[in-house]
C-alpha positions in Angstrom: -19.9 -11.5 11.0 -16.7 -11.0 8.9 -17.1 -10.7 5.1 -13.9 -9.0 4.1 -10.3 -9.2 5.5 -7.9 -6.5 4.4 -4.2 -7.0 5.2 -1.1 -4.9 4.9 1.9 -6.7 3.4 5.3 -5.4 4.4 5.8 -5.7 8.1 2.5 -7.5 8.5 2.3 -10.5 6.2 6.0 -10.2 5.3 8.0 -10.0 8.5 11.7 -10.2 9.4 12.9 -9.6 5.8 10.6 -12.3 4.2 10.0 -11.9 0.5 7.3 -14.6 0.0 3.8 -14.9 1.5 3.6 -17.8 3.9 1.9 -20.7 2.2 -0.6 -21.1 5.0 -2.1 -17.7 4.1 -3.2 -19.1 0.7 -4.8 -22.1 2.4 -6.7 -19.7 4.7 -7.8 -17.5 1.7 -9.2 -20.6 -0.1 -10.9 -21.9 3.0 -12.5 -18.5 3.9 -13.6 -17.9 0.4 -15.8 -21.0 0.6 -17.4 -19.4 3.6 -18.1 -16.2 1.8 -15.2 -14.2 3.3 -13.0 -12.3 0.8 -9.4 -11.6 1.4 -7.8 -8.3 0.1 -4.1 -7.4 0.1 -3.8 -3.8 1.1 -0.5 -2.2 0.3 1.5 0.7 -1.0 2.8 -1.6 -3.7 1.4 -1.6 -7.3 -1.0 -4.1 -8.8 1.6 -6.1 -10.8 3.8 -6.5 -7.7 0.9 -7.7 -5.6 -0.4 -10.1 -8.2 3.1 -11.7 -8.3 3.2 -12.0 -4.5 -0.3 -13.6 -4.5 0.1 -15.7 -7.6 -1.8 -18.8 -6.3 -4.9 -16.6 -5.6 -4.3 -13.6 -7.9 -7.5 -14.0 -9.9 -9.7 -14.6 -6.9 -9.0 -11.6 -4.6 -9.4 -7.9 -4.9 -6.3 -5.7 -4.5 -6.0 -2.4 -2.6 -2.9 -0.8 -4.2 -0.8 2.3 -3.9 -2.1 2.9 -0.3 -5.7 3.0 -1.5 -5.3 5.2 -4.5 -6.4 2.4 -6.9 -8.5 -0.6 -6.0 -8.9 -3.6 -8.4 -11.6 -6.2 -8.2 -11.0 -10.0 -8.7 -10.1 -11.2 -12.2 -7.3 -11.4 -14.7 -6.8 -8.5 -14.8 -9.4 -7.3 -12.4 -11.5 -4.2 -13.1 -10.6 -0.9 -11.5 -13.2 -0.3 -8.9 -11.7 3.0 -7.6 -9.0 5.4 -8.7 -8.1 8.7 -6.9 -6.0 11.1 -9.0 -3.6 13.7 -7.7 -3.7 17.3 -9.0 -1.1 17.2 -11.7 0.5 20.6 -11.1 0.9 19.9 -7.3 2.2 16.4 -8.0 4.9 17.7 -10.3 5.9 20.4 -7.8 6.2 17.7 -5.1 8.4 15.7 -7.4 10.6 18.7 -7.9 11.0 19.2 -4.1 11.9 15.5 -3.7 14.5 15.6 -6.6 16.0 18.7 -5.0 16.9 16.7 -1.9 20.3 14.9 -2.5 19.4 11.8 -0.5 16.0 11.2 -2.0 14.7 9.5 -5.2 11.2 9.7 -6.6 8.8 7.0 -7.7 5.7 8.3 -9.5 2.8 5.8 -9.6 0.2 5.4 -12.4 -2.5 2.8 -12.1 -0.1 -0.1 -12.8 3.3 1.4 -13.8 5.8 3.4 -11.7 7.9 6.0 -13.3 11.4 6.9 -12.2 13.8 9.8 -12.8 16.8 8.1 -11.2 19.8 9.8 -9.7 21.4 6.4 -9.0 22.0 4.0 -11.9 20.8 1.0 -10.0 17.5 2.4 -8.8 15.4 0.9 -11.7 16.8 -2.6 -11.1 16.2 -2.2 -7.3 12.5 -1.2 -7.8 11.9 -3.7 -10.6 13.5 -6.8 -9.0 13.0 -6.1 -5.3 9.5 -4.8 -5.4 8.5 -6.6 -8.6 7.1 -3.4 -10.1 6.4 -2.6 -13.7 8.7 0.4 -14.3 9.6 3.1 -16.9 12.3 5.7 -16.8 11.4 9.3 -17.7 13.5 12.4 -18.4 11.4 14.4 -16.0 8.2 14.1 -13.9 6.3 16.2 -16.5 6.7 13.4 -19.0 4.5 11.0 -16.9 2.1 9.7 -19.6 -1.0 9.0 -17.4 -2.8 10.2 -14.3 -0.6 10.4 -11.2 -2.1 8.6 -8.2 0.9 8.5 -5.8 4.3 10.1 -5.4 6.9 8.4 -3.2 10.2 9.5 -1.9 12.8 6.7 -1.6 15.0 7.6 1.4 17.6 4.8 2.1 19.8 7.1 4.2 17.9 9.9 5.9 14.2 9.1 6.1 13.5 11.4 9.2 15.4 14.3 7.7 13.6 14.1 4.4 10.2 13.6 6.2 10.9 16.8 8.2 11.8 18.7 5.0 8.7 17.6 3.0 5.8 16.9 5.4 5.2 20.5 6.8 4.5 21.8 3.3 2.8 18.9 1.7 0.5 17.9 4.5 -1.7 20.9 3.4 -2.3 19.2 0.0 -1.9 15.4 0.3 -2.0 12.6 2.7 1.6 12.1 3.8 2.7 8.8 5.4 5.8 6.9 6.5 5.3 3.7 4.5 8.2 1.6 5.7 11.8 1.9 6.7 12.9 3.8 3.5 9.6 5.2 1.9 7.5 8.3 2.3 4.2 8.2 0.4 2.0 11.1 -0.8 -1.5 10.6 -2.1 -5.0 12.0 -2.1 -6.2 8.6 -1.0 -5.3 6.4 2.0 -6.0 2.8 2.9 -9.1 3.8 4.8 -10.6 5.4 1.7 -9.6 2.4 -0.3 -11.4 0.1 2.1 -14.5 2.3 2.0 -14.5 2.2 -1.8 -14.0 -1.5 -1.9 -16.8 -2.1 0.6 -19.1 0.1 -1.5 -18.4 -1.9 -4.6 -18.9 -5.2 -2.8 -21.9 -4.2 -0.7 -20.0 -5.0 2.5 -20.4 -2.9 5.7 -17.3 -1.5 7.4 -18.4 -3.4 10.6 -17.9 -6.6 8.6 -14.3 -5.8 7.8 -11.3 -7.3 9.6 -8.0 -5.4 9.0 -4.3 -6.0 9.8 -1.5 -3.5 9.8 1.8 -2.5 11.4 2.7 1.1 10.3 1.4 4.6 10.2 0.0 4.2 6.6 -2.3 1.5 8.0 -3.9 3.6 10.6 -6.8 4.9 8.5 -7.6 1.3 7.4 -7.5 0.1 11.0 -9.7 2.9 12.1 -12.3 2.1 9.4 -12.5 -1.6 10.1 -14.9 -3.0 12.6 -12.3 -5.6 13.6 -8.7 -4.1 13.5 -5.6 -5.9 14.5 -2.2 -4.2 15.0 0.9 -6.3 14.8 2.8 -6.6 18.1 6.0 -5.4 16.3 4.4 -1.9 15.6 5.8 1.3 17.1 4.8 2.0 20.8 2.8 5.0 19.7 0.6 2.8 17.5 0.3 0.0 20.1 -1.1 2.7 22.5 -3.9 3.4 19.9 -5.0 -0.1 19.2 -5.7 -2.6 21.9 -6.4 -5.6 19.7 -3.0 -7.0 18.5 -1.4 -10.2 17.2 2.0 -11.6 16.3 1.0 -12.9 12.9 -2.1 -12.7 10.6 -2.2 -16.5 10.3 -2.8 -16.9 14.1 -6.0 -14.9 13.8 -7.2 -16.4 10.6 -6.9 -19.8 12.2 -9.7 -18.8 14.6 -12.2 -17.9 11.9 
């Protein structure tokens, strides 16, 4: 029996450069809710960005945000069900390492605001308008006015080089993940932890969870779920790990 469906967004629900959730997904969410099946967007994005994407159902679904570092229940706004906070000293040291790399920018995530110390003058507009995030600009990472739950490196030109520079040191302290074509994410949480926390709050067993993903930051969620689906567009290494695959989320939801 399926009681919870958790789905990644970028590369999974949003494919081939799409910026809006396919309307049929909202139809499925409403239909499945009537049968007692809850849908949960699960993303590295922040709460405000996800609520905008899912506006037709935003008050009716939980949200797993910032790669599982903060989980919100249904509502307007929904209650915080789980928040996993990074060690402040280590988070600020990580930010300094990212800022020292000429090709990288930082994005520091609080519960529902992301903080920037931009090198490029158009970074804030890009994050605010492309991702739909609530943003603020800081003089330095130490000025972040709340708990830090995620640090991201924005790498539009040299993702692999920046990954190689950062991961060997920071994998000892944080969960490090490639989170898309231009993003590296660092948290104490991951989507697997977020799903576990959500299931605990809802009284749902992990065997009752269906999950969809396409990238390395989805692996922990797919491994936790009793019914994982990997997108056919995923990297060959991931396809070798997950035998149950699909082209779109909608084609699977239609069978439920």
